N, C-alpha and C positions, 0 to 999 in steps of 0.2 A: 557582474560576472556572466550572468545568463545572456544579456544583450551583447556583450563583447564576444563571447565564444560563438554564438549563433550567427553573428554578422560577419565574422572573420574566418572561422574554422569550419571544417566539413569532414565527413567520414567518407573515405575513398571506397570504391567497390572491392569486392572480394579478389578479383583477378589482379587489380593493381596492387593491393596489399601483399599478395603472394610474391609479386615481382620485387617489391621493396624489401621484403624479408629475405628473399634469396640474395639480393645484392648486398645486404648488410652482413649476411653470413659468409659470403665469399670475399667481402671486402673490396668488391669491384664496383666502381661508379659507372662502368659502361653499361651494365645490365639494368641500372636503375632508371625508371621512367623519368622523363623530364619533369621538373617540379612545376607546380602551378604558379601563376604570377603573384607577386607580393601585393599586399593591400595596405592602406593607411587608415588608421582609426583615430578620430578626433578625440582629444582629451580636454579637460578643463583648462582655462587660461589660454586657449588658442594653440595648445601644443598638439603635435601629431605623432602618433606611434606607428612606426613602420614594422609590419609583420612579414617575415620571410615566407616564401611559398612552401618550403619544406616543413616549416613549423606548423603551418596551417593544416596540413594533412597528417602529420605524424602525431600531433598532440592527442588525437582521438583514438589512436591505436591501442592505448592502454586499456580501453574498454573491452577489447577483443583479444589482446595478447594474454595467453594463459600464463599465470605466475608459477611459482615453484609447486604449488598445490594443484596445478592444472585447472585453475578457476578463471572464468571470464563471465561476461554478461550472458552469453549463450549457454555455457555449461551450467550456470546457476538456474536458468529456466528449466533445462532438461532434468537436472538433479531434483528440482522441486517437484516436477511432474512424476518422477519415479517414486518419490516418497508418498504419493497419493494412491488410493485404491486403484486397481487395474481397470475397473469399469469406468472410472472418471478421466483417465489419462487422455483419451482421444478428444473428449469434450473440452478439456482444458487446453489442449494444443490448438483447437479451433476457435478459441476465445481469448486471444492475447490482446491486451490493451497496454500501450506504452504511455506512461505519464511521467511528468517531471521535465524540467527545462532542458536537460541533456538530450532527451529524445527528440527535441526540435532541431537538432543539428541536421543540416542537409545531408542526405544519404544514410542516416542512421537506421531507418526501418528496413531499407533494402539490404544493407550490410548485415543486419541482425538476422534477417530471413535466410540469407546465403550461409551465414555461419551455422544456423540451426540445422539446415539441410545437410551441410557438410559433416557436422558432428554425428548425424544419424547414421552415416555410413561406417562409423567406427564400431568395432565389435563391442565396446563398452556399452553403447546405447542401442545398437541394433538388436541385441539379444533380449533387451528389456522393454523396448518400445516397438509396438507393432505398426503404428501409423507412420506415414512418410510425408505428410503435408501439415502446414500450419496456416492459420488464418488470423490476421490482425484486424482489429476493429478500432475505429476512431473514437476517442473519448468524447463525452457530451460537451466539453468546453476546451479552452486552450490547455494543452498538456501541462504547462508550468503551474497551473493552479487548480487542476482537477481534484487533487487530494484535499485541498481546502474546501472545494465545493461539496465533496462528499461528506466531510465533517460538518459543514454548515447545514446540509440537509438532514443529517442524522440528529443534530442538536435541536432542530425545530420540530421533530416528531415526538409524539408521546411515548414511543418505544424506548426512548433514552432513559426514562425514569426507572424501568426495570431491566435495562441493559447496561447499567452502570454499577460500580462498586465503590462504596465509601471506605475511607480509611478505618472508621470506627467499626463497620461491619466486618472488615477483614481481620481486624485485631480480635474481634469477638469469636469468629468462626475459624479463622486461619485457612480458609479455602476460597477459591475463585469459582463462581457458579459456571455450569456448563450451559452457555446460552444457545447452543445448537440443538438443545432438546426441544422437541415439538410438543410434548405433553406438558400442559400448563401446571397440572397438579404435581407432576414429578419435578418440574422446575422450582415450584414453591417449596417442595420438600428438600430440594438441594440447597435452598437458602437458609433452612433451619439449622441451628447449631447442633452438632453431633451429641454434645453432652446434655442437651435438654430433653430429647426424646429418644429412647432406645430404638434402633432401626427395626428390630423384630417386632416391636409393639406399636409402631408408628401408625396412626390413623390419618390417612391422607386427607379424608374429607374434613375432619375437624381442624387439621393443620391449615388447610386451604382457607377455611372460614376465619381462623385466627389471624393469619397473615393479611388477608384482604381487609379485615376489620381494622388492623393496625394501619394499613395504608390509607383507608378512608379517614381514619382519625387524624392522621398526619396531614392529609389534604385539607380537612376542615380547619385545622389550626393554621395552616399556611394561608388559607383564604381570609382568616380573621387576624392577620398580622397587623401591628400598629400602623404600618404604612398604608395598607389597604383600608383600614378603618378611617384614617384621616382623609384619604381620597374620597371615600364614600360619604363623608359628612356625618358620621355617627357620633353620638355624645359619649362622654367618658363613663356614663352609667352602664354601658354595655361593654364590660371588660372581658367576658368569657364568651366563647362561641356557643351558639345554640345547640342544644342537645336534641338528638333525633327521638321522636315519639315512637 
């Protein structure tokens, strides 16, 4: 689907889209701009799919046409920025990154930028957003697999071990840790079950030592798993991991 849409369809510019919408509302084909040429897309078995020019440019308008709730790709971006603290809004507007196969459609970024600037002139957004410019940055890879690349990088880092939540831990605590906390001791306190230590009597220092000791113990057991033991050539007499002196 990604290859088909990118090779055959495109996003028209803001001015052309306005003329098409005007002609559709008036029901007049005279005001409508001339359609682009049709294209042919090869299919399996030597078959050819002919795609009409009007379909090539109209199919992408659903991304920018506001529905009954007045939502589109551009409005979702602005609404998300409004939900953030006021001090971060300009920074977010200057650091937009488009990812996903749909963003590779010809003309998508230019149209999105025009839609964002046009929406900023409306009272709904003008009163809440002080900035008037946006900046888009290119992703570090092809947009259609940038999200996969980010997940692969995160999965290869040690940070994943304490930025992940197991089903057993969630069932025990019933909470999701706040991974945005910069204080390591406070983060470890967040991982502790509420019913084990009263909040008013919690000793952060002892709790930190306890949780770190549990993690080291689990790491030692993981290192002495049967698979690692066989690969290292150890005999069956060494069944238990060594204890630290």
